[in-house]
N, C-alpha and C positions, 0 to 999 in steps of 0.2 A: 676781528672788529676794528683793531689797533692800525692795523696794516692799510685797511677800508678807508679809513679818515684820511689818510695820505693820498691814495690812490684818488677819491674824490677830488681832495684840494689842487690836484694835479690835473684832471680833467676839466675841472671848472675853470682854472687858471688859461687852459688852452682853448677852451670851446670847445663845443661838438664837432667830430667830424676832422680834427686836426691832423697831420699828417707828421705832426713831429715827435708822435711816441717811438717809432721804430728808432728814430735817432737818437732818443735820450736812452732807451732802455740798455746800451753798450756803457752807458756811462752810470747805471745803478746799480749798487751792491746790494743795497737796500732801499726801500723806498724813503724809509724814514730818516736815513742817513742822508739820502740826498734832499730831503727837506731842510734838515739842519745845516746844508753845507753853505748855504745862502747866497745872496747877491752876487759878489765877487765871483763865486764860481760859476752860477749859472751865465753869467756875462762872457765868461771865459770860452765857453763851449760854442760862443758863435752860432746860437741857434735859433734863441727867441728875440722877439720882438720887444720894443719896448714898452708897449702895453701888456705883454705876456710877464715882464719882467715885472712890472707893477703888480700883476696879481700872484703872481709866484712870491711876490713878499708879504701878501695878506696873510693873516694869521688863520687858525685851524675852527675859529667859531663858526661859520656856515657849515663847515665839511661835518662838526660835531654835532649840529642840527639836524642835518640830512640822515647821519646814521641812526640818531634817536628816532627820528621819524620812521624810518625802516625798520626798526625792532618794533616799535609801538604797532606798525600796520602789518608785521610777520613778511617782510619782505628780504630776499637774500641779496647780498652786495658780492659778486664776483669781480674779481679785479684780472685784468688780461695776463699776468704771469699765475695766476691759477691753472691749477690743472683738470679745474671744472670748466673754465672757460672754453666756449667751442673751438675745437683745433682749427678747423677751417677758416674762421674767423680771425684769428691770431694772425694768418696768412697775407690778408690784404694789407695794402699801403697805410691804410688808415683807421687800423681798430681803436675801440672805444678803450678807455682806461679802465673804466667799470662797467658792468651791467647790472640795473635792479632787474631781479626775479622775483615773481609771484606764481608757485607751482614747483615743480618738480626738478630737481636741479640736474638729476642724474638722464633727461631727454636733452641736455645742451648737447651730451656726448654722443648722440645717436646718430645715424646717418638721416640725411635730410634733402627734400626736395623742396624750393622754392616755387611758388604759384602766385601768380599778379594777373592783374586785369582791370578791364572797366567796371567802375561803380555801378554804371548805367546797363549792365550785362543785359542782354537778350535771356530768355527761355532757353535756348540752345547754349549759350554760354555757360549760366549756371547750371545747366544740367552736365555738361563736360566737365566743368570743374569738381562738381560734386562725384561724378564718375571716376575720375581720374584719381582725384585725393582718396577715396573710399578704395580703391584696389592698391594705391602703394601702401597706403596704412596696413592694407591687410598682410604686405610682406615682409612689415617691421620698418619702415620709411617714415621719419616724421614728417609732417607737411607744413611748411612755415609760409605764412602769408602776413597781409597786414593789418588784421581787424576791423577793415572799412566793409561797406555794403559791395553787394554784387558779387563779383569774381572770390572777393578774400572771404566772404562770410561763406560762400558755397564751399570753397575749398577747406576749411577749418570743420565745418558742418560734414561736409563728407569723409572727414578723417576721422572726427567723433562718431559717428553713425557706426564706423567698421569696427569701432572700441580700440583705435588706433591712438597714434600721440601727434598732437599739433602746436606749434610755436606761433604766436602771434608778437610780432614786432610793434611796438608803439611808436608813435611822434610825439609822446608826451609824458607825462608822470602816470605810473601805473595806476595812482588813484583818481586822475583828471577825469572829469565825467564826459568824457567825448564819446562823440554818437551815442546819446542816453539809449536808444531801443537798441543798441547792441552790448549794453552791459549784462545783460544773460549770457550772452554769448562768450563775453569776455570770461566770465566767470566758470562756464563751461572750461573753455582753453584751459585755465588753471589747473582744472580738477583732472585732464586730459592730457597734461602738457606743462606748458609755461607762458607768461607773459612778461617777456622783457623789453627793457628800454634805458638807453644809457642816459635819460631825462631823469634827475630827481623826482622824488614824490612833491606833486604840488606844481610841476613845470607845465603851464598852459600848452596848448596846441597853438603854432603859428605857422604861417605859409611856407617858410624856406625849412622848417623841420623836416616837412617831408622827402625832399632831395637826400638830407644826411641822413634820416632813417633809412631811406631805401637801400643804401649801400649794405647794410646789417643784412637784410632781407637777403641779397643777392650771394651776399659772403659769407653766410650759413650753409650754404650746400654747394655741390660741384655744378648745377645748374639751375636755371630760372625757365621755368615755362609761362607764356602769355597767353591769354585766353581773353580775346577781343580787346581791342587797345584802339582810340583816336590817335591821330597823328602827332598830339604832343602831351599826350598822356603820362602819369606817374609811372605806368607800366612800362612804356618804353624807356623812359627813361631808366627804369632798375634794370630792364634789359640792357642798355648800352653800358650802364655800370657793370653786371655781369661779365659783358664781354670785356672790358677794360681790366677787370679781375682774373682775367683767363679762364673764365669759366664756361659751360655751354648753354647757348640760349635755344631754346625749345619754342616753338609756336604751334597752335592748334590752327587750323586752316580756317578761313571763315568765305561765307559766301560773298563774291563782289560786290554785290548791292545792299550787303550791310555796312553802314558808315562806319560801325567798329572794326571793319577791315581795314582801315587806311594803314592803322600802325602796325597792321599784322603783316599786311604786306610790305611794307618798307623796311621791317626787320629781316622778311625773306631776302629781300634783294641784298641785305646786308651781310648775307651769310648764315641766319638762324636755319635750324633743320627744324623739317615738319612732322609733329608726332599725332597719332589719333588716339592713343591709349595709355595706359601705364606701361605697356609690355615694351612700348617703343623707348620709353623714358629710360627703365631699367639695362635693357638692353645696350643703352648707348652710354649710360654714366656708371652702372654698378655691375656689369657683366664679369669683372675679377673679383667683387666682393663677396664672400661667401656668406655673411650675415644676411645679406638680401635673398630671398628665395623668390626666383622667377617662377617657380612651379605654383605658387601660391595664387598668381594672378588670374581672377575669375576667366575661363576659358570661353565664355561667351564672348569676350574681345577679339579671338581667332575664328571660332566660326561663326556660321551666319544664326543670328537669333532667330526664332520662330516667328518675332511679330515680324522680321522684315521679310520671311520666307512668306507670310500670309500677303503681305502687301505684292510681294512680286509677281503671285497667282493671278492679281487682277491686273497687272501689267501685261504679261505675256509677251507677245512678239510685236506689240503694235504701240505707238505711242498714246497717252493719256494724259487729260488735262488733271490739275490737282483735284479741282471741285469734284470732276467725276470718280476719283480715288476716296475722295471723302464721302459721298454719296453709298460707292460700291462695299468699302469697309466700314463703314460706321465709327471711324477714327476721328477725335476731335480735332479740328484744323491745325490748334497748336501744336498738338502731339504729332499729328501728320507731317507737317512742316520740318520738325525735328528729326522724326525718324527719318524721312528721305534726304536733309542735309546728310545724315551722319551715314545713309546708304550712298551718297553720293562720294563722300570721304572714302568710303569702304572699298569703292571703283563697283558696286553692283548696278549704280542707274546714273543715266547723265540726264542733267535737265538740258530741256530746248526751250526756245523763244516763246513766250507767252505762257509760260507756267504748265507745259506739257513734258513728260518725262518718259523714259523708253529704258530697257534694259540694255545696261553695257557690257554685263559679261553674262556666260551660260549659268541657268539657275542651278 
């Protein structure tokens, strides 16, 4: 706890998202000594702005209050030099000085996949996020997301339903009541992994927090998966940050008539790879990792599911309208649309103009 006070002081002085920490670390034998080295030494390093030097010169009272509040709330404080700090996050150009953690510290050292997407996700987007996360969790991979509605929530819930691990990265203090309807989910995330934030307890949500926070989401893992995204969405920003960090960017394809395909298509144009299931992600980013079991992924993602075979019977060798398929299969339209979209992605059927479908491969 003693060293934590100094690391909090440094983070509060530099500001969130600062890229100065990697320049400072070679000059730090101990963070306490660095604090006591004083203004003349800090100035001699030619690293800091006048504003940063002003804050560095402040006393430790605020940092001590933050530590006391964390202790009262049961939050852990992990500095960037701790062996408990996420290894991949240490490698980015602007890692946080400290992370505040509610939950299990051990999950920070696990293999992770970051999943982001629209808050206004469609039924298809929610289902894909849930299924991919569930299958990743079954292999022992931790799902990282941002605790928001839509794709974020579906990703966390998918991992939890598989009794796997998940990490929620907050853009505010861990105790701040942001998105009140998701408070129950945040509690579950703490129980099945961890909530983390670089913002201290009590820190409120502000618009500019989110892009700063997103570098942590992408920085936690070797790849970021985007499921539905508008043209200027936070998910696209996160994907671009991931690419800048040298991490893989994957997208789940979306039908062209879905407005949330705009961000996905732009990422594909920029070189993002298309994935349709957890196996695709594992083969691309974890093929040499003995801790991840490829075989544990549900084989249903490789073989044609029975529900798809059932639909194919009614399509046979003709084209058929979606309304006729609904009548013949007795499948509700919302589910049928999801099934047909997934069948398109698997190459089983193709959609024709006017909502007609036909088989695109042999049954």
